C-alpha positions as a printed NumPy array, in Angstrom:
array([[  9.429,   3.889,  13.762],
       [  6.203,   5.468,  15.021],
       [  5.307,   4.7  ,  18.62 ],
       [  2.152,   5.738,  20.466],
       [  2.208,   5.135,  24.218],
       [ -1.055,   5.728,  26.065],
       [ -1.924,   8.61 ,  23.728],
       [ -5.197,  10.485,  24.181],
       [ -6.599,  13.512,  22.41 ],
       [ -9.436,  15.613,  23.8  ],
       [-10.637,  18.542,  21.683],
       [-11.427,  21.932,  23.287],
       [-15.176,  21.215,  23.06 ],
       [-14.676,  18.052,  25.134],
       [-14.877,  15.573,  22.242],
       [-12.67 ,  12.557,  22.775],
       [-10.644,  11.95 ,  19.622],
       [ -8.227,   9.288,  20.856],
       [ -8.551,   7.19 ,  23.987],
       [ -5.283,   5.729,  25.35 ],
       [ -3.82 ,   4.554,  22.05 ],
       [ -0.862,   2.146,  22.105],
       [  0.541,   1.435,  18.65 ],
       [  3.887,   0.808,  16.964],
       [  4.533,   1.1  ,  13.231],
       [  7.874,   0.009,  11.783],
       [  9.752,   1.594,   8.899],
       [  8.455,   0.356,   5.547],
       [  5.036,  -0.825,   6.679],
       [  1.871,  -0.127,   4.691],
       [ -0.885,   0.429,   7.261],
       [ -4.535,   1.274,   6.606],
       [ -6.644,   2.871,   9.327],
       [-10.322,   1.934,   9.078],
       [-13.412,   2.829,  11.072],
       [-16.608,   4.866,  10.902],
       [-16.677,   8.625,  10.377],
       [-15.658,  10.309,  13.614],
       [-14.049,   7.19 ,  15.068],
       [-10.644,   8.889,  15.323],
       [ -8.927,   7.916,  12.071],
       [ -8.005,  11.427,  10.939],
       [ -7.115,  12.436,  14.485],
       [ -4.643,   9.567,  14.71 ],
       [ -2.996,  10.397,  11.378],
       [ -2.746,  14.106,  12.166],
       [ -1.061,  13.643,  15.531],
       [  1.951,  12.075,  13.796],
       [  2.973,  15.339,  12.119],
       [  1.379,  17.372,  14.91 ],
       [ -1.41 ,  18.935,  12.956],
       [ -3.217,  17.762,  16.099],
       [ -1.519,  18.018,  19.48 ],
       [ -2.014,  15.107,  21.825],
       [ -3.537,  15.715,  25.248],
       [ -1.612,  13.026,  27.112],
       [  0.79 ,  10.18 ,  26.521],
       [  3.925,   9.894,  24.402],
       [  4.26 ,   9.948,  20.608],
       [  7.743,   9.209,  19.277],
       [  8.535,   9.327,  15.562],
       [ 11.994,   8.192,  14.458],
       [ 13.335,   8.76 ,  17.94 ],
       [ 11.786,  12.222,  18.36 ],
       [  9.149,  13.021,  20.977],
       [  6.805,  14.988,  18.749],
       [  5.12 ,  17.028,  21.491],
       [  8.429,  18.645,  22.515],
       [  9.225,  20.12 ,  19.103],
       [  9.277,  23.893,  18.765],
       [  9.037,  26.129,  15.702],
       [ 12.195,  25.48 ,  13.682],
       [ 12.631,  21.899,  14.829],
       [  8.936,  21.185,  14.141],
       [  9.227,  22.552,  10.606],
       [ 12.315,  20.414,  10.005],
       [ 10.584,  17.351,  11.422],
       [  7.576,  17.837,   9.158],
       [  9.887,  17.645,   6.147],
       [ 10.376,  13.958,   6.969],
       [  6.63 ,  13.301,   7.225],
       [  4.73 ,  13.891,   3.993],
       [  0.976,  14.512,   4.021],
       [ -1.529,  13.841,   1.236],
       [ -5.017,  15.294,   1.674],
       [ -8.388,  14.397,   0.196],
       [ -8.675,  17.877,  -1.355],
       [ -5.218,  17.755,  -3.04 ],
       [ -4.146,  21.22 ,  -1.695],
       [ -2.686,  22.307,  -5.032],
       [ -2.407,  25.749,  -6.627],
       [ -4.779,  25.418,  -9.602],
       [ -3.489,  28.174, -11.899],
       [  0.15 ,  27.121, -12.068],
       [  1.729,  24.174, -13.825],
       [  1.998,  20.671, -12.457],
       [  5.784,  21.006, -12.275],
       [  5.582,  24.278, -10.35 ],
       [  3.191,  22.671,  -7.856],
       [  5.63 ,  19.827,  -7.261],
       [  8.531,  22.276,  -6.901],
       [  6.745,  23.979,  -4.005],
       [  7.891,  21.007,  -1.937],
       [ 11.417,  22.447,  -2.122],
       [ 10.453,  25.952,  -0.937],
       [ 11.152,  25.405,   2.795],
       [ 14.787,  24.6  ,   1.971],
       [ 15.332,  27.701,  -0.19 ],
       [ 16.466,  31.278,   0.601],
       [ 13.604,  33.784,   0.473],
       [ 14.975,  35.662,  -2.557],
       [ 15.039,  32.481,  -4.624],
       [ 11.492,  31.645,  -3.567],
       [ 10.386,  35.152,  -4.505],
       [ 11.689,  34.833,  -8.06 ],
       [ 11.038,  31.11 ,  -8.474],
       [ 14.726,  30.301,  -8.861],
       [ 14.705,  26.552,  -8.374],
       [ 17.932,  24.627,  -8.812],
       [ 18.463,  22.081, -11.565],
       [ 18.624,  19.398,  -8.862],
       [ 15.206,  20.477,  -7.562],
       [ 13.751,  20.363, -11.08 ],
       [ 15.2  ,  16.904, -11.706],
       [ 13.785,  15.679,  -8.382],
       [ 10.354,  17.071,  -9.24 ],
       [ 10.352,  15.479, -12.686],
       [ 11.476,  12.144, -11.24 ],
       [  8.614,  12.301,  -8.738],
       [  6.1  ,  12.961, -11.519],
       [  7.543,  10.087, -13.512],
       [  7.195,   7.762, -10.538],
       [  3.445,   8.394, -10.347],
       [  2.983,   8.176, -14.108],
       [  2.208,  11.782, -15.067],
       [  5.519,  13.145, -16.317],
       [  3.763,  14.075, -19.57 ],
       [  1.566,  16.525, -17.611],
       [  4.486,  18.508, -16.148],
       [  3.85 ,  21.722, -18.093],
       [  0.048,  21.645, -18.026],
       [ -1.918,  23.878, -15.667],
       [ -3.073,  21.871, -12.684],
       [ -6.727,  22.911, -12.976],
       [ -6.878,  21.176, -16.369],
       [ -6.281,  17.758, -14.804],
       [ -8.783,  15.164, -13.589],
       [ -9.222,  14.503,  -9.874],
       [ -7.095,  11.376, -10.039],
       [ -4.317,  13.201, -11.862],
       [ -4.408,  16.014,  -9.306],
       [ -4.078,  13.514,  -6.481],
       [ -1.037,  12.097,  -8.259],
       [  0.443,  15.594,  -8.448],
       [ -0.119,  15.887,  -4.7  ],
       [  1.642,  12.577,  -4.19 ],
       [  4.542,  13.62 ,  -6.449],
       [  4.893,  16.877,  -4.531],
       [  5.113,  14.943,  -1.288],
       [  7.746,  12.602,  -2.738],
       [  9.802,  15.605,  -3.847],
       [ 10.345,  16.592,  -0.214],
       [ 12.052,  13.215,   0.462],
       [  9.882,  12.094,   3.403],
       [ 10.496,   8.897,   5.342],
       [  6.8  ,   8.602,   6.169],
       [  3.755,   9.244,   3.979],
       [  0.469,  10.054,   5.696],
       [ -2.698,  10.075,   3.6  ],
       [ -6.049,  11.338,   4.898],
       [ -8.811,   9.816,   2.732],
       [ -6.748,  10.204,  -0.467],
       [ -9.161,   8.319,  -2.751],
       [-12.587,   9.068,  -1.291],
       [-13.419,  11.614,  -4.019],
       [-12.294,   9.364,  -6.873],
       [-14.154,   6.83 ,  -8.988],
       [-13.348,   3.146,  -8.308],
       [-10.963,   2.691, -11.252],
       [ -8.998,   5.86 , -10.506],
       [ -8.94 ,   5.063,  -6.798],
       [ -7.213,   1.755,  -7.535],
       [ -4.685,   3.51 ,  -9.773],
       [ -3.772,   5.931,  -6.98 ],
       [ -3.563,   3.08 ,  -4.48 ],
       [ -1.239,   1.313,  -6.92 ],
       [  1.021,   4.364,  -6.729],
       [  1.072,   4.213,  -2.938],
       [  1.886,   0.499,  -3.048],
       [  4.751,   0.956,  -5.5  ],
       [  6.216,   3.783,  -3.431],
       [  5.964,   1.658,  -0.301],
       [  7.632,  -1.36 ,  -1.886],
       [ 10.206,   0.31 ,  -4.141],
       [ 11.321,   3.152,  -1.857],
       [ 10.671,   1.5  ,   1.521],
       [  8.55 ,   4.45 ,   2.605],
       [  6.233,   3.966,   5.566],
       [  2.667,   4.542,   4.335],
       [ -0.188,   5.206,   6.733],
       [ -3.587,   5.721,   5.109],
       [ -6.903,   6.682,   6.663],
       [ -9.466,   5.128,   4.317],
       [-13.22 ,   4.504,   4.149],
       [-13.001,   1.922,   1.364],
       [-12.493,  -1.291,   3.328],
       [-12.042,  -3.39 ,   0.199],
       [ -9.141,  -1.174,  -0.912],
       [ -7.621,  -1.274,   2.571],
       [ -7.687,  -5.071,   2.562],
       [ -6.303,  -5.281,  -0.977],
       [ -3.384,  -2.887,  -0.628],
       [ -2.334,  -2.616,   3.021],
       [ -0.269,  -5.289,   4.715],
       [ -1.644,  -4.27 ,   8.113],
       [ -5.028,  -3.024,   9.259],
       [ -5.693,  -0.892,  12.319],
       [ -9.392,  -0.456,  13.128],
       [-10.521,   2.377,  15.382],
       [-13.827,   2.718,  17.191],
       [-14.726,   5.563,  19.558],
       [-11.071,   6.593,  19.662],
       [ -9.81 ,   3.144,  20.633],
       [ -8.033,   0.459,  18.647],
       [-10.321,  -2.554,  18.334],
       [ -8.243,  -4.496,  15.802],
       [ -4.581,  -4.451,  14.805],
       [ -3.17 ,  -7.149,  12.586],
       [ -2.473,  -8.453,   9.079],
       [ -5.063,  -7.679,   6.421],
       [ -5.482, -11.431,   5.928],
       [ -6.749, -11.73 ,   9.525],
       [ -9.628,  -9.295,   9.054],
       [-12.812, -11.344,   9.222],
       [-16.427, -10.373,   8.684],
       [-16.833, -10.607,  12.453],
       [-14.149,  -7.931,  12.89 ],
       [-15.814,  -5.68 ,  10.327],
       [-19.216,  -6.155,  11.939],
       [-17.756,  -5.032,  15.254],
       [-16.113,  -1.963,  13.715],
       [-19.059,  -0.853,  11.585],
       [-22.143,  -1.993,  13.464],
       [-25.036,   0.45 ,  13.374],
       [-24.839,   1.942,  16.841],
       [-21.512,   3.533,  15.781],
       [-22.886,   5.068,  12.614],
       [-23.279,   8.527,  14.221],
       [-19.701,   8.677,  15.556]])
């Protein structure tokens, strides 16, 4: 369960990122966040794992008030909240398998990390994660030899290998061609349905949001202007969210 209660975020330069957000997301939901650039989509996603601190309000994730977490407890909490970025955040000159295994590093003694001494269980978990996203055959290839879509799948496999309850994705398909974008969204959908993982995606592609997410949350100027089933999103709703005067946000 993710629960925002009257959450606001004001950046140091005075920019309002979130404006009194109230939102609840249940375990196992697939939620797409839509809105114009600068509307607050990324800010919302990044408060959940505290890459952004909130300015006021309460944000509770699986019973934990996120703003109260300190160093060790924050690191442990972040293990339960996976994050997939637009830019993949992979190490290009090592193998796909080694990239996925980095998900296990926070749970390992320093000496084992230093010498790359991963357990058989960790290796099995990493290979299973690669298999789940359809690129097990790429396990021993250097990551920089893969296409963008394949690299995003490696990123997703790495996140799965840390056993998160929640998957956050910040524009995960914006750099991909339409066919590859749908393939990656298929992976998210399968993970959501087969593993009961909560998936929360910030996405510009409205058509993909409506096709894959069961719930749409639309943000405008830091406020929620629509929250409901994808089937309830009308052209009138989209016109309100994307009308021209908000194009500079």
